[in-house]
C-alpha positions in Angstrom: 62.5 79.5 -112.7 61.0 81.5 -109.7 57.3 82.2 -110.2 57.5 85.1 -107.5 56.7 88.4 -108.8 59.4 90.9 -109.6 59.0 94.1 -107.6 61.1 97.3 -108.4 61.7 99.5 -105.3 62.2 103.1 -106.1 64.7 104.4 -103.2 63.0 107.8 -103.0 64.7 111.0 -101.8 68.3 110.2 -100.9 68.3 112.7 -98.2 65.4 111.2 -96.5 64.9 107.6 -94.7 64.1 105.9 -98.1 67.6 104.2 -98.3 67.3 103.2 -94.5 63.7 101.6 -94.7 64.6 99.8 -98.1 68.0 98.4 -96.6 66.1 97.4 -93.4 63.1 95.7 -95.3 65.6 93.8 -97.8 67.5 92.5 -94.7 64.4 90.4 -93.8 64.7 87.0 -95.6 60.8 86.8 -95.6 60.9 89.4 -98.2 62.2 86.9 -100.5 59.9 84.3 -100.0 57.2 86.6 -101.1 58.9 88.4 -104.2 61.7 89.1 -106.1 63.0 92.7 -105.1 65.4 95.0 -106.9 66.1 98.5 -106.0 66.1 101.3 -108.7 68.2 104.1 -107.2 71.8 104.7 -105.9 74.2 102.0 -104.8 76.4 104.1 -103.0 73.3 105.5 -101.0 72.1 102.0 -100.4 75.6 101.1 -99.2 75.9 104.3 -96.8 72.8 103.5 -95.4 73.7 99.7 -94.8 76.8 101.0 -93.0 74.9 103.2 -90.9 72.5 100.6 -89.9 75.4 97.9 -89.6 73.7 95.7 -91.9 75.6 92.9 -93.7 74.1 93.2 -97.2 76.0 93.1 -100.3 75.0 95.7 -102.9 74.9 94.1 -106.4 74.6 96.8 -109.2 72.9 95.7 -112.3 71.8 97.3 -115.4 68.5 95.5 -116.1 66.3 93.1 -114.2 67.2 90.1 -116.0 70.8 90.5 -114.3 69.6 90.3 -110.8 70.4 87.3 -108.3 67.2 88.0 -106.2 69.2 86.4 -103.4 68.6 87.0 -99.6 71.7 89.0 -98.4 72.2 90.6 -101.7 70.5 93.9 -102.6 70.2 94.0 -106.5 70.3 97.6 -107.6 69.9 99.4 -110.9 72.4 102.2 -110.2 71.5 105.5 -111.7 74.2 107.3 -109.8 72.7 110.6 -109.8 73.2 111.6 -106.2 76.3 112.9 -104.8 78.1 110.4 -102.4 78.1 113.1 -99.5 74.5 114.4 -99.8 73.5 115.8 -96.5 70.8 113.9 -94.8 67.6 115.9 -93.8 68.3 118.7 -96.3 66.2 119.6 -99.3 68.5 118.9 -102.5 67.5 119.5 -106.1 70.1 116.6 -106.9 68.1 114.3 -104.7 64.7 115.4 -106.1 65.9 115.1 -109.7 67.2 111.7 -109.0 63.9 110.4 -107.2 61.9 111.5 -110.3 64.4 109.6 -112.5 63.7 106.5 -110.3 60.2 106.7 -110.7 60.3 107.3 -114.4 62.5 104.2 -115.0 60.4 102.0 -112.7 57.4 103.0 -114.8 59.1 102.1 -118.1 60.1 98.8 -116.8 56.8 97.9 -115.5 55.0 99.0 -118.8 57.5 96.9 -120.8 56.8 93.9 -118.5 60.5 93.8 -117.1 59.0 94.0 -113.6 55.7 93.2 -112.2 54.9 95.8 -109.8 56.2 99.0 -108.4 56.8 99.8 -104.7 57.9 103.4 -103.6 59.9 104.9 -101.1 59.1 108.4 -100.1 59.8 111.5 -102.0 60.0 115.1 -100.9 58.0 117.3 -103.0 60.0 120.5 -102.2 63.1 118.9 -103.6 61.1 117.5 -106.5 59.8 121.2 -107.4 63.4 122.2 -107.0 64.5 120.0 -109.6 61.7 121.3 -111.9 59.1 118.5 -111.7 56.1 120.2 -110.4 53.9 117.5 -109.0 51.9 117.4 -105.9 53.0 113.8 -105.3 53.9 110.4 -106.6 50.2 109.8 -107.7 50.2 112.5 -110.1 53.6 111.4 -111.6 52.4 108.2 -112.1 49.2 109.3 -113.8 51.1 111.5 -116.3 54.1 109.0 -117.0 51.7 106.0 -117.6 49.2 108.2 -119.9 46.3 107.5 -117.4 43.6 110.2 -117.3 42.5 109.6 -113.8 43.9 107.6 -111.0 42.8 107.5 -107.3 44.9 107.5 -104.2 43.9 104.8 -101.9 45.1 103.6 -98.3 45.1 100.2 -96.9 45.7 99.3 -93.3 44.9 96.5 -91.0 41.3 97.7 -90.2 40.7 100.5 -92.7 40.7 100.7 -96.6 40.2 104.0 -98.0 40.0 105.5 -101.5 39.8 109.3 -102.2 37.8 111.0 -104.5 40.1 114.2 -104.2 43.7 114.4 -102.9 46.4 116.7 -103.1 44.5 120.0 -103.4 43.1 122.5 -101.0 39.5 121.7 -99.4 37.7 124.7 -101.3 39.2 123.4 -104.4 38.4 119.7 -103.5 34.5 120.5 -102.9 34.3 122.3 -106.2 36.0 119.5 -108.0 33.7 116.7 -106.7 30.8 116.0 -109.0 28.5 112.9 -109.4 30.6 111.3 -112.2 33.9 111.5 -110.3 32.2 110.1 -107.2 30.9 107.3 -109.2 34.2 106.4 -111.0 36.1 106.4 -107.7 33.5 103.7 -106.2 34.1 101.9 -109.4 37.9 102.1 -109.1 37.8 101.2 -105.5 35.5 98.2 -106.1 37.7 96.9 -108.8 40.8 97.4 -106.5 39.4 95.3 -103.6 38.0 92.5 -105.6 41.5 92.0 -107.2 42.9 92.1 -103.5 40.6 89.4 -102.4 37.2 90.8 -101.7 34.9 89.1 -104.1 31.9 91.5 -103.3 33.2 94.4 -101.2 30.6 96.3 -99.0 31.4 100.2 -99.6 30.5 103.1 -97.5 30.6 106.5 -98.9 31.2 109.7 -96.8 29.3 112.9 -97.0 31.3 116.0 -97.4 29.6 118.2 -94.6 29.6 117.2 -91.0 26.5 114.6 -90.4 26.6 114.3 -94.2 24.7 117.5 -94.5 22.1 116.7 -91.7 19.2 116.6 -94.3 20.5 120.1 -96.0 21.1 122.0 -92.5 25.0 122.0 -93.2 26.7 123.0 -96.4 25.1 123.8 -99.6 23.4 120.7 -100.8 26.5 118.9 -101.9 25.6 115.5 -100.8 22.0 115.6 -102.5 23.5 117.1 -105.6 26.9 115.4 -105.9 26.9 112.1 -103.8 23.5 110.6 -103.8 23.2 110.3 -107.6 26.7 108.4 -107.6 25.6 106.0 -104.9 22.1 105.3 -106.7 23.9 104.5 -110.0 26.4 102.3 -108.3 23.5 100.3 -106.6 21.7 100.1 -109.8 24.7 98.2 -111.0 24.0 95.6 -108.1 27.1 96.8 -106.1 26.7 97.0 -102.3 27.1 100.7 -101.7 25.8 102.7 -99.0 26.0 106.5 -98.4 26.6 109.5 -98.2 27.1 108.7 -94.5 28.6 111.0 -91.5 32.3 110.3 -92.0 32.9 110.1 -88.3 30.4 107.4 -87.8 31.2 105.5 -91.1 34.9 105.4 -90.3 34.1 104.0 -86.9 32.0 101.5 -88.3 34.4 100.5 -91.1 37.0 100.0 -88.6 34.9 97.7 -86.7 34.5 95.5 -90.0 31.1 96.7 -91.2 32.5 98.2 -94.5 35.4 96.9 -96.6 36.1 100.1 -98.3 35.5 103.8 -97.5 35.1 106.3 -100.0 36.5 109.6 -98.8 35.7 113.0 -100.3 39.2 114.8 -99.6 42.6 114.1 -98.5 42.4 114.5 -94.7 39.1 112.7 -94.4 40.8 109.3 -95.3 44.4 110.1 -94.4 43.7 111.4 -90.9 42.1 108.0 -89.6 44.4 105.6 -91.2 47.6 107.5 -89.8 45.9 107.9 -86.3 45.4 104.0 -86.3 49.2 103.2 -87.2 51.3 105.0 -89.6 53.7 102.2 -89.7 51.1 99.5 -91.2 49.6 101.9 -93.8 50.1 101.4 -97.3 49.2 103.8 -100.5 48.0 101.8 -103.4 47.1 103.7 -106.8 44.0 102.5 -108.3 43.4 103.1 -111.8 46.8 102.5 -113.2 47.8 100.1 -115.9 50.5 98.8 -113.6 50.6 97.8 -109.9 52.0 100.5 -107.6 52.4 100.4 -103.8 54.3 102.7 -101.2 54.8 103.3 -97.8 52.5 105.7 -96.0 54.8 107.9 -94.8 57.2 111.0 -95.8 60.9 111.4 -95.8 61.2 112.2 -92.2 64.1 114.7 -92.7 64.0 115.0 -88.8 65.3 111.3 -88.4 67.1 110.8 -91.6 70.6 109.5 -91.0 69.8 108.4 -87.3 69.0 104.8 -88.2 65.6 105.4 -86.2 63.3 104.9 -89.2 60.7 102.0 -89.0 60.7 99.7 -92.0 57.3 98.2 -91.2 55.2 100.1 -93.9 57.8 99.3 -96.6 57.5 95.6 -95.5 53.6 96.0 -95.8 54.0 97.7 -99.2 56.1 95.2 -100.7 53.3 92.5 -99.4 50.6 94.3 -101.2 52.7 94.6 -104.2 53.3 91.0 -104.3 49.6 90.3 -103.9 48.4 92.5 -106.4 51.2 91.9 -109.1 49.6 90.3 -112.3 52.6 87.9 -112.4 51.5 84.5 -110.9 53.7 83.7 -108.0 53.9 80.6 -105.7 52.5 81.9 -102.5 49.2 83.0 -104.2 48.3 81.8 -107.4 45.0 83.8 -106.8 44.8 86.8 -104.6 42.0 85.0 -102.7 44.6 82.5 -101.5 46.4 85.2 -99.2 43.8 84.8 -96.5 40.0 84.4 -96.2 37.5 87.3 -96.8 37.3 90.0 -95.4 40.8 90.4 -94.2 42.5 88.9 -97.1 45.8 91.4 -96.8 45.6 91.7 -93.0 49.3 91.9 -91.6 50.2 88.3 -90.4 
């Protein structure tokens, strides 16, 4: 019996590039050397994408993971059959939004039941999700609610940067109001736990300030660094953790990219997302820290502008599958322990 982890891949929004990047990724034999993938989605949409891409892959419909073949050249799919066969690419669709939500819902149930070892998600469209009556700002919030988790953190992994966010999908003024000492401290802890699991035994963590120059000693902002961030950093250091900050975000991110820090704690969405995407969107991976299950995701959207053209790049999906396999609790042949993947400090860097 194979010891490779079973990874449930949610197909995402059928009108976007999700089916294409899933099929392109699963056409790569090396994926099956790392994990046992299965898709939770719609077999007709996968077949449609396969035809578009001229891929010679068989679609194997299944009802449960135990029925999967896990064989290169065959795409196992738990087919929910919720999407019209002729759904147009690149158009917001409530049907596609509803289906995307149901894929996530089922994947979470399977993961919590132990039927799969991790979840890897293709992109969803927030407008379509809301049109279907599911009012969430993104995947992260859906996962938190459906797993009954009070608080999670959006984390981005890339070859040179790993960034965890104190706040994510909210306006900047709301984010500044939301940030407090306890939240910053909890976020540092979640990020540290995640990196230890991923192969960094004692990660060095840099914490961003909120204001330019981290407030410049009170010249910028309203004292947010001193009141909200400094106490959290001091508390983390009192635990014996290697934590530094608050630091000016621009300088900190430069230093982290050259290897001075293993993890950056960003205070708000664009402070963390901007640098990762600027350094190479195709290699970015989204990991949700704090969940009772492992979840990774591509770090791009549904790309309605190129959906159905075959131009979508599958590299981020490949990276997300790699991280899902590395972080999965199920013991697998390539890595009986996460540290075995590669030496510190780049344990999960692309090969």
